KEBABA-168909 format. One record per residue (C-alpha): residue number from 0; residue in one letter; x, y, z. Coordinates in steps of 0.02 Angstrom, whole numbers, plus 50000, padded with zeros to 5 digits. Layout:
BEGIN
(NUM a (X Y Z))
...
//
This chain:
BEGIN
(0 m (48185 47958 50610))
(1 v (48345 47877 50631))
(2 s (48455 47913 50730))
(3 a (48665 47909 50711))
(4 t (48745 47767 50794))
(5 n (48901 47780 50786))
(6 v (48940 47998 50806))
(7 d (48907 48075 50958))
(8 a (48921 48269 50949))
(9 t (48871 48367 51092))
(10 a (48927 48582 51121))
(11 v (49021 48579 51284))
(12 n (49094 48710 51386))
(13 t (49285 48663 51377))
(14 i (49360 48667 51558))
(15 g (49198 48579 51604))
(16 w (49221 48454 51488))
(17 l (49433 48450 51509))
(18 s (49375 48474 51728))
(19 s (49268 48291 51721))
(20 p (49348 48150 51823))
(21 e (49282 48058 51668))
(22 t (49386 48156 51556))
(23 s (49559 48056 51505))
(24 i (49625 48103 51332))
(25 v (49786 48011 51244))
(26 v (49854 48074 51100))
(27 p (49873 47933 50930))
(28 v (50065 47874 50891))
(29 y (50011 47912 50729))
(30 q (49976 48103 50784))
(31 r (50094 48249 50723))
(32 q (50218 48346 50851))
(33 y (50144 48494 50924))
(34 r (50215 48628 50850))
(35 w (50098 48757 50895))
(36 d (50207 48906 50926))
(37 i (50199 49090 50984))
(38 g (50117 49156 50879))
(39 g (49966 49055 50923))
(40 c (49999 49069 51090))
(41 e (49974 49260 51094))
(42 q (49803 49217 50965))
(43 l (49730 49135 51089))
(44 l (49775 49232 51227))
(45 a (49698 49371 51156))
(46 d (49534 49283 51124))
(47 i (49515 49242 51280))
(48 r (49553 49413 51370))
(49 a (49444 49478 51239))
(50 v (49306 49373 51321))
(51 a (49326 49369 51511))
(52 d (49264 49514 51568))
(53 t (49110 49536 51462))
(54 d (48944 49487 51492))
(55 d (48913 49304 51545))
(56 r (48793 49261 51347))
(57 r (48970 49309 51273))
(58 m (49059 49158 51235))
(59 h (49214 49102 51113))
(60 f (49209 48941 51020))
(61 i (49355 48843 50969))
(62 g (49298 48736 50842))
(63 s (49281 48551 50848))
(64 i (49374 48414 50972))
(65 l (49355 48255 50877))
(66 s (49408 48107 50979))
(67 a (49389 47890 50997))
(68 v (49337 47777 51147))
(69 n (49489 47680 51173))
(70 t (49446 47522 51159))
(71 e (49630 47456 51213))
(72 d (49579 47527 51423))
(73 t (49441 47488 51509))
(74 t (49435 47674 51593))
(75 g (49335 47741 51469))
(76 e (49496 47860 51409))
(77 l (49488 47958 51249))
(78 v (49598 47933 51071))
(79 l (49619 48110 51032))
(80 i (49592 48107 50817))
(81 d (49585 48303 50782))
(82 g (49610 48444 50905))
(83 q (49798 48386 50995))
(84 q (49870 48575 50956))
(85 r (49737 48678 51039))
(86 i (49699 48556 51188))
(87 t (49899 48567 51236))
(88 t (49920 48743 51219))
(89 l (49772 48760 51325))
(90 m (49833 48609 51447))
(91 l (50000 48734 51430))
(92 l (49902 48884 51493))
(93 v (49802 48803 51635))
(94 a (49961 48737 51696))
(95 a (50044 48918 51694))
(96 l (49895 48979 51775))
(97 h (49905 48869 51897))
(98 h (50099 48880 51931))
(99 t (50064 49077 51956))
(100 v (49922 49061 52075))
(101 r (49969 48919 52196))
(102 g (50049 49009 52327))
(103 t (49899 49150 52359))
(104 h (49742 49086 52291))
(105 p (49703 48912 52324))
(106 e (49540 48885 52288))
(107 m (49565 48950 52094))
(108 a (49724 48818 52091))
(109 a (49603 48698 52140))
(110 e (49480 48711 51997))
(111 l (49658 48745 51907))
(112 e (49725 48578 51951))
(113 r (49565 48465 51935))
(114 v (49615 48526 51735))
(115 i (49777 48468 51713))
(116 v (49786 48288 51821))
(117 r (49659 48145 51838))
(118 a (49553 48122 51982))
(119 a (49576 47938 52005))
(120 d (49782 47979 51986))
(121 p (49853 48139 52008))
(122 s (50022 48093 51971))
(123 r (49957 48069 51800))
(124 t (49923 48235 51682))
(125 k (49739 48225 51591))
(126 l (49796 48236 51448))
(127 r (49960 48109 51386))
(128 p (50050 48147 51229))
(129 h (50141 48019 51128))
(130 r (50258 47923 51238))
(131 a (50408 48015 51120))
(132 w (50394 48192 51203))
(133 a (50256 48115 51342))
(134 d (50401 48161 51476))
(135 a (50444 48331 51438))
(136 f (50232 48374 51453))
(137 r (50211 48303 51603))
(138 a (50379 48388 51693))
(139 v (50311 48565 51630))
(140 m (50129 48531 51672))
(141 m (50187 48476 51862))
(142 d (50317 48592 51869))
(143 a (50425 48432 51887))
(144 h (50610 48494 51796))
(145 a (50766 48459 51880))
(146 d (50828 48668 51919))
(147 d (50986 48642 51800))
(148 a (50879 48518 51688))
(149 a (50879 48605 51493))
(150 r (50713 48670 51461))
(151 d (50701 48684 51251))
(152 t (50553 48597 51176))
(153 r (50407 48659 51118))
(154 f (50320 48633 51282))
(155 d (50452 48735 51364))
(156 d (50441 48883 51258))
(157 n (50242 48896 51254))
(158 y (50216 48898 51438))
(159 a (50371 49017 51488))
(160 f (50261 49123 51361))
(161 f (50118 49102 51446))
(162 r (50201 49117 51640))
(163 s (50269 49282 51578))
(164 q (50104 49346 51508))
(165 v (49980 49333 51618))
(166 s (50022 49403 51788))
(167 l (49936 49354 51984))
(168 a (49828 49506 51965))
(169 e (49781 49470 51797))
(170 a (49756 49271 51831))
(171 p (49583 49287 51893))
(172 s (49509 49377 51730))
(173 i (49625 49240 51618))
(174 w (49515 49091 51723))
(175 r (49356 49177 51700))
(176 g (49419 49192 51502))
(177 l (49457 49022 51479))
(178 q (49287 48979 51579))
(179 k (49202 49042 51409))
(180 l (49280 48943 51284))
(181 e (49167 48820 51208))
(182 h (49181 48674 51065))
(183 v (49068 48548 51002))
(184 s (49143 48374 51096))
(185 i (49122 48232 50920))
(186 t (49159 48074 51004))
(187 l (49154 47905 50885))
(188 g (49097 47735 50899))
(189 a (49192 47569 50856))
(190 g (49086 47551 50691))
(191 a (49138 47751 50637))
(192 n (49276 47784 50501))
(193 a (49387 47903 50578))
(194 q (49489 47947 50439))
(195 q (49347 47989 50333))
(196 i (49288 48100 50471))
(197 f (49434 48195 50485))
(198 e (49457 48237 50314))
(199 s (49279 48279 50310))
(200 l (49295 48405 50461))
(201 n (49472 48492 50400))
(202 s (49480 48461 50212))
(203 t (49315 48514 50104))
(204 g (49215 48679 50058))
(205 e (49332 48841 50019))
(206 p (49414 48922 50159))
(207 l (49337 49104 50212))
(208 r (49451 49219 50126))
(209 d (49516 49367 50227))
(210 h (49383 49488 50212))
(211 e (49264 49363 50226))
(212 l (49326 49349 50400))
(213 i (49335 49510 50437))
(214 h (49130 49524 50381))
(215 n (49095 49386 50518))
(216 y (49203 49466 50635))
(217 v (49117 49608 50634))
(218 l (48925 49569 50617))
(219 m (48953 49399 50737))
(220 g (48854 49439 50921))
(221 l (48771 49579 50863))
(222 s (48562 49534 50851))
(223 h (48474 49537 50694))
(224 d (48447 49729 50682))
(225 e (48613 49793 50741))
(226 q (48689 49658 50610))
(227 t (48555 49755 50484))
(228 e (48632 49935 50509))
(229 i (48793 49881 50508))
(230 e (48767 49755 50345))
(231 d (48674 49898 50240))
(232 g (48734 50076 50337))
(233 f (48908 50007 50304))
(234 w (48990 49844 50237))
(235 l (48875 49839 50086))
(236 p (48949 50038 50030))
(237 i (49117 49989 50046))
(238 e (49092 49825 49941))
(239 q (49023 49919 49810))
(240 n (49145 50052 49812))
(241 t (49298 49924 49795))
(242 g (49218 49773 49728))
(243 d (49335 49623 49685))
(244 t (49467 49747 49778))
(245 i (49392 49723 49939))
(246 a (49545 49598 49983))
(247 s (49667 49756 49938))
(248 f (49575 49894 50030))
(249 w (49590 49826 50206))
(250 r (49765 49786 50166))
(251 h (49807 49950 50117))
(252 y (49664 50046 50261))
(253 l (49770 49914 50401))
(254 v (49938 49990 50358))
(255 m (49879 50183 50321))
(256 r (49813 50131 50506))
(257 t (49971 50070 50593))
(258 g (50094 50120 50506))
(259 r (50177 49925 50492))
(260 e (50163 49824 50357))
(261 v (50052 49676 50364))
(262 s (50089 49488 50292))
(263 t (49991 49419 50144))
(264 v (50068 49240 50168))
(265 g (49944 49127 50224))
(266 e (49741 49146 50237))
(267 r (49743 49242 50384))
(268 g (49857 49370 50386))
(269 v (49744 49510 50349))
(270 y (49617 49469 50468))
(271 d (49712 49440 50602))
(272 a (49793 49639 50587))
(273 f (49625 49679 50580))
(274 r (49570 49598 50767))
(275 a (49743 49657 50830))
(276 e (49675 49834 50784))
(277 f (49513 49823 50812))
(278 p (49499 49675 50961))
(279 r (49334 49728 51053))
(280 l (49194 49781 50933))
(281 d (49053 49868 51067))
(282 l (48898 49953 50947))
(283 a (48955 50125 50996))
(284 q (49122 50089 50932))
(285 l (49088 49975 50785))
(286 r (48977 50132 50718))
(287 a (49130 50246 50754))
(288 d (49241 50136 50658))
(289 a (49134 50061 50506))
(290 a (49104 50259 50497))
(291 q (49282 50279 50439))
(292 w (49304 50095 50344))
(293 k (49172 50170 50242))
(294 a (49260 50349 50211))
(295 y (49431 50252 50171))
(296 s (49323 50129 50042))
(297 e (49264 50315 49962))
(298 i (49428 50355 49938))
(299 y (49487 50188 49897))
(300 r (49359 50225 49743))
(301 v (49424 50374 49690))
(302 l (49610 50307 49676))
(303 l (49541 50157 49587))
(304 e (49462 50254 49466))
(305 p (49525 50440 49460))
(306 a (49394 50510 49342))
(307 h (49259 50496 49517))
(308 e (49368 50666 49570))
(309 p (49306 50819 49510))
(310 d (49461 50928 49523))
(311 p (49559 50876 49355))
(312 e (49725 50890 49394))
(313 i (49710 50803 49560))
(314 a (49638 50664 49443))
(315 r (49772 50667 49311))
(316 q (49910 50638 49463))
(317 i (49802 50501 49528))
(318 g (49794 50431 49358))
(319 y (50007 50438 49331))
(320 l (50040 50378 49511))
(321 n (49930 50213 49451))
(322 t (50070 50172 49328))
(323 f (50162 50085 49471))
(324 g (50027 50008 49534))
(325 r (49931 49993 49703))
(326 g (50071 49980 49830))
(327 m (50068 50180 49884))
(328 y (49867 50152 49916))
(329 p (49877 50165 50106))
(330 l (50003 50337 50113))
(331 i (49897 50433 49980))
(332 m (49727 50358 50052))
(333 r (49775 50445 50209))
(334 a (49830 50618 50118))
(335 y (49680 50619 50020))
(336 g (49599 50584 50177))
(337 d (49675 50750 50271))
(338 y (49623 50833 50069))
(339 l (49450 50806 50105))
(340 t (49425 50858 50270))
(341 d (49534 51004 50234))
(342 a (49671 50949 50334))
(343 v (49807 50998 50203))
(344 h (49764 51111 50048))
(345 k (49771 51043 49856))
(346 p (49960 51099 49844))
(347 t (50012 50993 49978))
(348 l (49927 50837 49903))
(349 l (49999 50885 49739))
(350 r (50152 50878 49808))
(351 t (50152 50726 49895))
(352 l (50081 50657 49726))
(353 g (50230 50703 49627))
(354 f (50365 50657 49754))
(355 v (50301 50491 49786))
(356 q (50300 50469 49582))
(357 a (50474 50534 49575))
(358 l (50524 50390 49725))
(359 l (50437 50253 49594))
(360 l (50517 50291 49461))
(361 r (50693 50356 49487))
(362 r (50700 50203 49588))
(363 s (50631 50094 49485))
(364 v (50760 50196 49352))
(365 v (50914 50129 49431))
(366 g (50874 49927 49494))
(367 l (50787 49958 49663))
(368 a (50643 49881 49715))
(369 n (50472 49985 49736))
(370 d (50423 49840 49894))
(371 r (50413 49897 50114))
(372 l (50438 50070 50076))
(373 v (50248 50113 50091))
(374 a (50234 50077 50286))
(375 r (50372 50179 50334))
(376 l (50315 50357 50225))
(377 c (50135 50322 50319))
(378 r (50257 50304 50486))
(379 a (50344 50502 50439))
(380 r (50184 50572 50366))
(381 a (50118 50563 50528))
(382 d (50242 50665 50611))
(383 g (50190 50809 50462))
(384 q (50219 50837 50286))
(385 d (50411 50903 50321))
(386 e (50448 50723 50407))
(387 l (50355 50630 50251))
(388 e (50471 50751 50121))
(389 k (50616 50694 50217))
(390 a (50567 50504 50228))
(391 i (50546 50528 50038))
(392 s (50691 50619 50015))
(393 r (50825 50493 50109))
(394 i (50762 50331 50007))
(395 t (50755 50421 49839))
(396 p (50922 50388 49711))
(397 s (51020 50570 49680))
(398 d (51017 50626 49525))
(399 e (51214 50557 49477))
(400 r (51115 50404 49489))
(401 v (50985 50421 49388))
(402 r (51063 50500 49239))
(403 v (51191 50350 49248))
(404 g (51028 50231 49231))
(405 l (50938 50326 49103))
(406 k (51112 50311 48990))
(407 y (51123 50119 49016))
(408 s (50972 50052 49060))
(409 e (50799 49982 49006))
(410 l (50673 50138 49034))
(411 p (50540 50078 49156))
(412 h (50365 50126 49106))
(413 p (50405 50204 48958))
(414 t (50241 50260 48888))
(415 y (50228 50358 49060))
(416 v (50380 50435 49048))
(417 l (50375 50510 48858))
(418 r (50215 50582 48873))
(419 r (50234 50683 49019))
(420 l (50402 50718 48965))
(421 a (50321 50768 48817))
(422 a (50188 50848 48895))
(423 t (50054 50758 48798))
(424 d (49871 50662 48853))
(425 s (49829 50605 48679))
(426 p (49759 50435 48685))
(427 d (49819 50402 48454))
(428 v (50009 50389 48504))
(429 e (50108 50247 48531))
(430 l (50283 50184 48585))
(431 e (50412 50208 48454))
(432 w (50580 50126 48412))
(433 i (50713 50232 48348))
(434 f (50843 50103 48300))
(435 p (50718 49932 48284))
(436 p (50759 49819 48434))
(437 a (50754 49695 48297))
(438 p (50835 49777 48139))
(439 a (50811 49698 47949))
(440 d (51000 49684 47866))
(441 t (50939 49844 47770))
(442 w (50944 49978 47933))
(443 s (51052 50107 47918))
(444 g (51046 50235 48022))
(445 d (51168 50372 47919))
(446 g (51122 50324 47748))
(447 t (51287 50254 47702))
(448 r (51295 50089 47806))
(449 e (51170 49952 47805))
(450 w (51148 49846 47965))
(451 s (51230 49704 47885))
(452 e (51390 49786 47885))
(453 y (51410 49842 48046))
(454 t (51532 49765 48156))
(455 e (51496 49630 48293))
(456 d (51541 49767 48429))
(457 e (51422 49897 48330))
(458 q (51285 49797 48358))
(459 n (51297 49729 48525))
(460 s (51325 49918 48598))
(461 h (51158 49982 48462))
(462 r (51067 49816 48544))
(463 a (51120 49883 48724))
(464 l (51047 50046 48696))
(465 a (50903 49994 48613))
(466 k (50774 50000 48756))
(467 t (50854 50179 48861))
(468 l (50760 50332 48866))
(469 g (50875 50391 48710))
(470 n (50809 50284 48582))
(471 l (50651 50296 48623))
(472 t (50483 50423 48566))
(473 l (50325 50453 48540))
(474 l (50210 50446 48354))
(475 e (50039 50481 48303))
(476 e (49952 50313 48270))
(477 g (49960 50331 48084))
(478 l (50143 50398 48077))
(479 a (50193 50252 48198))
(480 e (50123 50143 48053))
(481 r (50220 50208 47924))
(482 a (50384 50204 48009))
(483 v (50392 50031 48051))
(484 d (50549 49935 47972))
(485 r (50606 50102 47890))
(486 t (50790 50181 47904))
(487 y (50812 50326 48011))
(488 p (50869 50456 47867))
(489 d (50696 50401 47796))
(490 k (50603 50436 47959))
(491 r (50700 50589 47978))
(492 d (50654 50691 47830))
(493 g (50489 50600 47794))
(494 i (50403 50558 47984))
(495 y (50476 50656 48110))
(496 p (50467 50835 48068))
(497 r (50284 50780 48035))
(498 s (50235 50757 48212))
(499 a (50144 50882 48335))
(500 v (50264 50776 48469))
(501 d (50410 50890 48521))
(502 i (50529 50751 48548))
(503 s (50495 50659 48398))
(504 a (50487 50819 48307))
(505 e (50674 50873 48375))
(506 l (50748 50705 48281))
(507 a (50732 50810 48119))
(508 s (50883 50900 48155))
(509 v (50987 50746 48209))
(510 p (51108 50688 48047))
(511 a (51129 50511 48100))
(512 w (51092 50404 48211))
(513 n (51224 50296 48325))
(514 t (51255 50254 48483))
(515 a (51360 50418 48507))
(516 a (51176 50506 48457))
(517 i (51085 50394 48565))
(518 s (51185 50433 48725))
(519 a (51165 50620 48693))
(520 r (51001 50639 48689))
(521 s (50987 50529 48839))
(522 a (51083 50673 48931))
(523 s (50949 50796 48857))
(524 l (50795 50710 48901))
(525 g (50863 50658 49067))
(526 e (50877 50854 49122))
(527 r (50708 50849 49076))
(528 f (50661 50703 49180))
(529 l (50755 50759 49326))
(530 e (50645 50929 49325))
(531 i (50483 50819 49315))
(532 w (50506 50700 49441))
(533 a (50609 50803 49548))
(534 k (50676 50720 49724))
(535 p (50622 50830 49868))
(536 p (50722 50969 49909))
(537 v (50822 50896 50088))
(538 v (50987 50845 50108))
(539 d (50973 50657 50187))
(540 i (51080 50507 50165))
(541 d (51033 50391 50015))
(542 d (50981 50245 50128))
(543 d (50915 50128 50018))
(544 g (50983 49969 50033))
(545 l (50958 49969 50228))
(546 t (50780 49923 50293))
(547 p (50710 50022 50437))
(548 i (50692 49889 50589))
(549 l (50506 49926 50611))
(550 d (50481 49871 50421))
(551 a (50589 49708 50448))
(552 k (50516 49549 50414))
(553 r (50448 49454 50566))
(554 r (50445 49254 50526))
(555 r (50356 49126 50628))
(556 g (50468 48999 50734))
(557 w (50664 48962 50660))
(558 p (50658 48959 50486))
(559 r (50805 48900 50389))
(560 g (50955 49005 50368))
(561 w (50901 49126 50523))
(562 q (51079 49138 50586))
(563 r (51140 49248 50420))
(564 e (50995 49351 50392))
(565 w (51062 49526 50390))
(566 d (51229 49571 50354))
(567 y (51247 49687 50465))
(568 v (51148 49815 50583))
(569 e (51154 49992 50584))
(570 y (51103 50075 50764))
(571 c (51098 50263 50785))
(572 g (51246 50287 50698))
(573 e (51354 50127 50761))
(574 h (51380 49978 50633))
(575 w (51353 49822 50739))
(576 e (51403 49633 50653))
(577 v (51247 49570 50695))
(578 y (51176 49413 50589))
(579 d (51012 49318 50672))
(580 v (50875 49400 50762))
(581 k (50923 49303 50938))
(582 y (51076 49402 50968))
(583 l (51001 49570 50912))
(584 f (50879 49538 51037))
(585 n (51001 49515 51170))
(586 r (51119 49652 51121))
(587 v (50965 49796 51103))
(588 f (50899 49741 51279))
(589 k (51089 49790 51354))
(590 r (51098 49918 51258))
(591 l (50945 49993 51331))
(592 w (50933 49937 51486))
(593 a (51103 50044 51499))
(594 d (51060 50189 51394))
(595 s (50866 50202 51409))
(596 r (50824 50097 51550))
(597 e (50645 50183 51607))
(598 s (50591 50140 51425))
(599 v (50629 49948 51433))
(600 v (50551 49944 51597))
(601 a (50394 50037 51531))
(602 f (50372 49926 51371))
(603 s (50436 49756 51487))
(604 g (50308 49787 51626))
(605 r (50180 49832 51489))
(606 r (50185 49672 51369))
(607 g (50222 49573 51513))
(608 g (50403 49522 51507))
(609 p (50557 49509 51407))
(610 v (50620 49575 51602))
(611 y (50582 49475 51764))
(612 g (50670 49529 51919))
(613 a (50675 49334 51939))
(614 q (50693 49187 51843))
(615 s (50527 49107 51873))
(616 w (50559 48955 51782))
(617 n (50698 48862 51708))
(618 g (50755 48904 51525))
(619 q (50858 49029 51439))
(620 w (50892 49176 51523))
(621 d (51026 49317 51523))
(622 a (51057 49428 51664))
(623 l (51046 49612 51638))
(624 d (51089 49644 51838))
(625 h (51055 49551 51988))
(626 d (50899 49590 52010))
(627 h (50853 49590 51832))
(628 f (50847 49428 51704))
(629 l (50792 49439 51506))
(630 y (50727 49252 51446))
(631 m (50780 49215 51283))
(632 g (50672 49074 51262))
(633 w (50549 49122 51113))
(634 d (50536 49119 50956))
(635 s (50607 49237 50784))
(636 r (50427 49337 50791))
(637 y (50417 49358 50961))
(638 m (50577 49402 50990))
(639 l (50597 49527 50820))
(640 t (50411 49609 50899))
(641 a (50491 49651 51056))
(642 v (50656 49739 50974))
(643 q (50554 49816 50871))
(644 g (50427 49877 51018))
(645 v (50551 49928 51153))
(646 l (50644 50029 51024))
(647 d (50482 50103 50977))
(648 e (50460 50115 51172))
(649 a (50651 50236 51171))
(650 g (50611 50326 51016))
(651 l (50747 50265 50923))
(652 a (50643 50173 50809))
(653 s (50670 50293 50660))
(654 e (50880 50270 50685))
(655 v (50855 50078 50669))
(656 f (50902 49974 50498))
(657 v (50947 49813 50472))
(658 k (51074 49758 50297))
(659 y (50977 49616 50220))
(660 s (51071 49481 50158))
(661 y (51053 49376 49989))
(662 i (51013 49251 50128))
(663 g (50889 49338 50220))
(664 d (50811 49424 50029))
(665 a (50748 49219 49987))
(666 m (50708 49166 50165))
(667 p (50481 49130 50177))
//
């Protein structure tokens, strides 16, 4: 066997490797700047917490670390080629832990110090970043900032995050978790091609998709027999029930379960949400959870294919709902599941299906978007059917707005609307334009004047109303073919009277077709429309331009435009001129400190900040009173998460809304 001479790969304990007196690492000049944000730090800390209290066999693999011997150094220093972000973040966590325990746990502090500094020269850190930011890193690691020094680097923010999240009481547990980290250490010899190896580690192969990551996460750590049990008994049925839509199933399931939007931006949004919801999966709990996943996958199959529902009335309404896509599946999954378990009865399920269709259709008629609605409705339904109907009513446009939309706007989902108006499920009817969108010069609406004789204003008025409700109808297939390119009098006398579709047969009594006739028919059919797609009979305000604070978009870092993300904020009936999350964060915590201090204390104690009894590290602080301070140094995502959490703790989240600016709508 021929052995490799230029590559040495060894599985090692990460903390043991870093603690070794021989380990000394330098980041080369060509490496990108350190850029892990609070979200990455949160995930790392969650992984460490998850493994901290497990048995000694359970370890956590953090990937591979690629390095090469520094030929310009005689001490055996390693040049870090791949892994800078992970190693730097681990070092910041170790430093935060060290500075927390050094006054109370000297033995642990000594062990942590061996990770941080070089044995031969304790004034130098084990990791030496690029010289452009080496001083800032060393100041954080050695806690060597002057009291009045500004701390505004990513090193400072992430260190402050770890310092705030790990209390003195939790420190031993975090240290145990850190010692369970493993990686593959790949060291290159002088003849190895570092760039080629780096590219092969990072750029080849198809990345795992969210549902594949979930699958691996669920089965990882189980014995072969346990894996077989979960795979055959639960996972394969889930795959069979959901097919190509399995990724959507997991996203919709998590929205249903959490009442929060699940981001699909990036490659792991759904997987990250799954791990947050199911952080530890021991076998007994896994069996219970997997049984629920399987049950909801069976419901998902019915929603995808309503023919599997034995009750024809429910199947019909589910089919109607599918006209609008799958956006409301999280809400309907829960409602249908409750129906199957007799938690609600059939009339309640049908009522929900009807009101959801009315919500989506009415908003489309008046030109409102239907995205980012379902999570708030799932939260409302958790409080009961009455709260759900109240929430639907709040965002369903009024009859007055719908009447105007039907008269002047293009009718959305016209075949679905007209079929229901005509009360027909016949498969052989087609959409018919009474006034054709592109009329021939000989077309006539009254049998007297031809289209070429209409004035330009008359032609434009007809074209503007061509796709509105009043100008659309349904015809049987054979009649529809005969109606093509016919004048209105020809269709009125020879085609419409022969139709079994009542809304078409009625046209036989309309003598001429013009803009007045179109408007009159829109008004007439519009009243029938409002009866079929009725708004819930709950009197409440229409806030279609506002987004509940719990559904506000969490953005990582500080993306361009963050200072003008919103036009304003509605806080419990008050209008706040607040344009960015940093100002909102400060204002909400200060307001609640005055109005609901116990909620802030409870949230901050459980979350590990952002309120502290002392300014324990240098950074951006704001005083709440003489003895309590608000830390202001985190990123946009963390601040918004904290605002959402503390408002939820205080029971005020349902009364706080943001109005997105055009900048906020365009931000990624």
